[in-house]
N, C-alpha and C positions, 0 to 999 in steps of 0.2 A: 597536479591533477586537473584536467580540463573538465568543463561542465558536462560534457557527454558521458565521461566515465563516472562522474558523481551521480548523474541521473540514472545511469544503468545500475549502479550499486543500490540506489534508492528503490528502483523498480524491482530488483531481485529481492531486496529485503521486504518490500511490501507484499510481493507474491508469496514469499515464505511465511510471513505473518498471517496472510489470508488462509494459507493451507493449514497452519497450526490452529487457527480459530475454527475452521471447518471441521477438522478432526476432533478438536476438543468439544465442539458442540454435539457431535455424534455420540461422544462417550459420556459427557456430563450434562448435556442439555444446553439450551440456548439461554445465555445470560445477556440481558438487554444492554447493559453498559459496555460489555465487551464488543458487541455488534455496533454500538454507537461509536465507539473509538475506532473500530475498523472502518466504518463508513467515513469518518473524518480523514483517516489515512488514505483511503481510496480517492476522496475528493482532492486532497492535497496532491496526490500522485498525478491525477489527471491534469490538474492545474499546472504543475511543474512541467509535464510533458508538452502541454499546449504552449506554455511560455517559451520553452526551449525550441520547439519547432518553429515558432514565429520569429525567434531571435536569430535563427541561422541564416 
């Protein structure tokens, strides 16, 4: 598997996780540690995308 496919899989997974957190927050309320973890995932995803685009 090349880096592009791995990054695409990570992006899709991160987007799905964000959707689950958003829907969950609508039904059970906002839980700060869940949003903190999601923020970390988003930061890592952005960093991976930047690193991949610079390495191409």
